[in-house]
C-alpha positions in Angstrom: -26.1 -45.6 -30.9 -28.7 -43.7 -32.9 -30.2 -41.3 -30.4 -33.7 -41.8 -31.9 -33.5 -45.5 -30.9 -32.7 -45.0 -27.2 -34.8 -46.7 -24.6 -35.0 -45.1 -21.2 -35.6 -46.8 -17.9 -37.3 -44.8 -15.1 -36.9 -46.3 -11.6 -39.3 -44.9 -9.0 -38.3 -45.6 -5.4 -41.1 -45.3 -2.8 -42.0 -46.1 0.7 -45.3 -45.0 2.5 -45.7 -42.0 0.2 -48.8 -42.7 -1.7 -49.6 -39.1 -2.6 -46.0 -38.5 -3.8 -46.1 -41.7 -5.8 -49.3 -40.6 -7.5 -47.7 -37.2 -8.5 -44.6 -39.0 -9.8 -46.6 -41.4 -12.0 -48.7 -38.5 -13.2 -45.5 -36.7 -14.3 -44.3 -39.9 -16.1 -47.6 -40.2 -17.9 -47.1 -36.7 -19.3 -43.8 -37.4 -20.9 -43.9 -37.2 -24.7 -41.2 -39.8 -25.3 -42.6 -43.3 -26.0 -39.6 -45.6 -25.7 -39.4 -46.0 -21.9 -40.0 -48.5 -19.2 -41.2 -47.8 -15.7 -39.9 -49.8 -12.7 -41.4 -49.1 -9.3 -39.5 -50.3 -6.2 -41.6 -50.1 -3.1 -40.1 -50.8 0.3 -43.2 -52.7 1.6 -45.5 -49.7 2.1 -48.5 -49.9 4.5 -50.4 -47.0 3.1 -52.3 -46.7 -0.2 -49.1 -47.1 -2.3 -49.9 -50.7 -3.5 -53.4 -49.6 -4.6 -51.8 -46.8 -6.6 -49.4 -49.2 -8.2 -52.3 -51.5 -9.1 -54.2 -48.6 -10.6 -51.3 -47.6 -12.8 -50.3 -51.0 -14.3 -50.9 -49.7 -17.8 -47.9 -47.4 -17.4 -45.8 -49.5 -15.0 -43.6 -52.2 -16.6 -42.4 -53.9 -13.4 -43.0 -53.4 -9.7 -41.6 -54.9 -6.6 -42.9 -54.4 -3.0 -40.8 -55.8 -0.2 -38.7 -54.6 2.7 -35.4 -53.1 1.8 -32.3 -51.8 3.6 -32.6 -48.1 2.6 -32.9 -46.0 -0.5 -29.6 -47.1 -2.1 -30.5 -50.8 -1.6 -33.8 -50.1 -3.3 -32.1 -48.3 -6.1 -29.7 -51.2 -6.6 -32.8 -53.6 -6.8 -34.1 -51.4 -9.6 -30.8 -51.5 -11.5 -31.0 -55.3 -11.7 -34.4 -55.1 -13.4 -34.0 -52.5 -16.1 -33.3 -53.0 -19.8 -33.1 -49.4 -21.1 -30.1 -47.8 -22.7 -30.2 -45.0 -20.1 -31.5 -45.1 -16.5 -32.8 -42.3 -14.3 -34.2 -42.5 -10.8 -37.1 -40.6 -9.2 -38.2 -40.7 -5.6 -41.9 -40.7 -4.9 -43.0 -37.1 -4.9 -40.4 -35.9 -7.5 -41.5 -34.9 -11.0 -39.9 -34.4 -14.4 -39.5 -30.7 -15.2 -41.8 -30.9 -18.2 -43.1 -33.4 -20.8 -40.1 -32.8 -23.1 -37.3 -33.9 -20.7 -36.5 -37.3 -22.2 -36.6 -35.8 -25.7 -34.2 -33.1 -24.6 -31.8 -35.6 -22.9 -32.0 -37.7 -26.0 -30.1 -35.0 -27.9 -27.0 -35.5 -25.7 -24.3 -38.1 -25.8 -22.3 -39.2 -22.8 -21.9 -42.2 -20.5 -23.5 -40.0 -17.8 -25.7 -37.1 -18.6 -26.3 -34.5 -15.9 -28.8 -31.6 -15.7 -30.1 -28.9 -13.5 -32.9 -29.3 -10.9 -35.5 -27.4 -9.1 -35.1 -28.3 -5.4 -37.6 -26.9 -3.0 -38.5 -24.1 -5.4 -34.9 -23.1 -6.1 -33.1 -23.7 -9.3 -29.7 -25.2 -9.2 -27.7 -25.3 -12.4 -24.4 -27.1 -13.1 -21.4 -26.0 -15.0 -21.1 -26.9 -18.7 -18.0 -28.9 -17.9 -18.0 -30.7 -14.5 -14.7 -31.5 -13.0 -14.1 -33.7 -9.9 -13.9 -30.6 -7.8 -17.2 -29.3 -9.3 -18.9 -32.7 -8.6 -17.7 -32.6 -4.9 -18.5 -28.9 -4.3 -21.7 -28.5 -6.3 -23.0 -32.0 -6.0 -25.6 -33.8 -8.1 -29.3 -34.4 -8.0 -29.8 -38.1 -8.9 -33.3 -37.2 -10.4 -31.4 -35.3 -13.0 -28.7 -37.9 -13.7 -29.0 -40.2 -16.7 -26.6 -43.2 -16.6 -25.7 -45.4 -19.5 -27.0 -48.7 -18.2 -23.7 -50.6 -18.6 -22.0 -48.0 -16.4 -24.6 -48.1 -13.8 -24.7 -51.9 -13.7 -20.9 -52.0 -13.3 -20.7 -49.6 -10.4 -24.2 -49.4 -8.9 -24.6 -47.7 -5.5 -22.2 -48.4 -2.7 -24.5 -49.1 0.2 -21.8 -48.6 2.8 -22.3 -44.9 2.0 -25.5 -43.7 3.7 -25.8 -40.2 2.2 -23.7 -39.8 -1.0 -23.8 -43.1 -2.7 -25.5 -41.4 -5.6 -22.6 -38.9 -5.9 -20.1 -41.7 -5.7 -21.9 -43.5 -8.6 -20.9 -40.6 -10.8 -17.4 -39.9 -9.3 -16.2 -43.5 -9.3 -16.7 -44.3 -13.0 -15.3 -40.8 -13.9 -12.0 -41.5 -12.0 -11.7 -45.2 -12.8 -12.9 -45.4 -16.4 -12.7 -41.8 -17.5 -16.4 -42.0 -18.6 -17.7 -39.1 -20.7 -20.0 -36.7 -18.8 -22.3 -34.4 -20.7 -24.2 -31.6 -19.1 -27.7 -30.3 -20.0 -27.9 -26.7 -19.1 -31.6 -26.9 -18.3 -33.7 -28.1 -15.3 -34.6 -31.7 -15.8 -36.4 -32.5 -12.5 -38.4 -31.0 -9.7 -37.6 -32.4 -6.3 -39.1 -32.3 -2.9 -37.2 -30.9 0.0 -35.9 -33.2 2.7 -32.8 -34.9 1.3 -30.8 -36.6 4.1 -27.5 -35.3 2.7 -28.6 -31.7 3.2 -30.1 -32.4 6.7 -27.0 -34.3 7.9 -24.4 -32.2 6.2 -21.7 -32.8 8.7 -21.8 -36.5 8.0 -22.0 -35.7 4.3 -18.7 -33.8 4.5 -17.2 -36.8 6.3 -18.4 -39.2 3.5 -17.0 -36.8 0.8 -13.6 -37.0 2.4 -13.8 -40.7 2.7 -14.7 -40.9 -1.0 -11.6 -38.8 -1.9 -9.5 -41.1 0.2 -10.9 -44.2 -1.5 -11.0 -43.0 -5.1 -8.4 -40.4 -5.8 -5.1 -41.8 -6.9 -2.6 -41.2 -4.0 -0.2 -39.6 -6.5 -2.7 -36.8 -7.1 -4.6 -36.7 -3.8 -2.3 -34.4 -1.9 -2.2 -31.9 -4.7 -6.0 -32.1 -5.0 -6.5 -31.5 -1.3 -3.9 -28.7 -1.4 -5.9 -26.8 -4.1 -9.1 -27.4 -2.2 -7.6 -26.4 1.2 -9.2 -23.0 1.3 -12.6 -24.5 0.8 -12.0 -27.3 3.2 -10.8 -24.8 5.8 -14.0 -22.7 5.3 -16.1 -25.8 5.7 -14.3 -26.8 8.9 -14.8 -23.2 10.3 -18.4 -23.4 9.4 -18.8 -26.6 11.3 -17.2 -25.0 14.3 -19.3 -21.8 14.0 -22.5 -23.8 13.6 -22.4 -24.6 17.3 -22.8 -20.9 18.0 -26.2 -20.1 16.5 -26.1 -16.5 17.7 -23.2 -15.7 15.4 -25.0 -16.3 12.2 -26.9 -13.0 12.1 -23.5 -11.2 12.4 -22.0 -13.3 9.7 -25.0 -12.5 7.4 -24.7 -8.8 8.1 -20.9 -8.8 7.4 -21.5 -10.7 4.2 -23.9 -8.1 3.0 -21.4 -5.3 3.7 -18.6 -7.1 1.9 -20.9 -7.8 -1.1 -22.0 -4.1 -1.2 -18.4 -2.9 -1.1 -17.3 -5.3 -3.7 -20.1 -4.2 -6.1 -19.4 -0.5 -5.5 -15.6 -0.5 -5.9 -14.6 -3.5 -8.0 -14.5 -1.4 -11.2 -12.3 1.3 -9.8 -8.9 1.1 -11.5 -5.8 0.5 -9.3 -3.1 3.1 -10.0 
């Protein structure tokens, strides 16, 4: 496919977040890339969201407003409506990093294109090559994920996962179809705080393990978990320690000491 001929589908998911929806649509208006369609999936909002959708019909290609069964159900609705070569999702309140984002992404090939994000004011960058372990340990920001439409329509979002169906939508085609993943080493989206996977991180860890059990070939799974055992052990210990909030200041203090000693002595040769 000639990159210059790509069409992009932007799916905006919203529910009772009129102010956020306005910001997201304003961000979309500022994009300098012309070949795009905008699909708004509203969960039956009772605030001013429908008025904002009506006021922005010149930029919105398709909109739906009806009750849904959660964010991944809403995202799947959007998938069934798009026609673009690549698809990206924005929650109401999220914004593209700048006006050049689609032009930047357009220079990359891949069945799935990943990029960095600005989450709650903090930049998170990915690795230039993302392995299964990287995907599970670093995670993804779905506002910075561009799916080839055929890949997304084949796999969609598994609604039995409540917190990481977006991550599974990248991991599953990677493991089953060996899709090509490209990484843009720049921030592609600015996202609001409040993601459920970060708030309910214990459940997120449980869903991660379930995903490994379901998707990783049993022939490799034991080896994969063996290599990840140290990290899994640390996560388990962290879950246990999290019940004792008074211990965190001590852990933080010890961490600073270890970091200082490491910086001070790491260049001393061992004789």
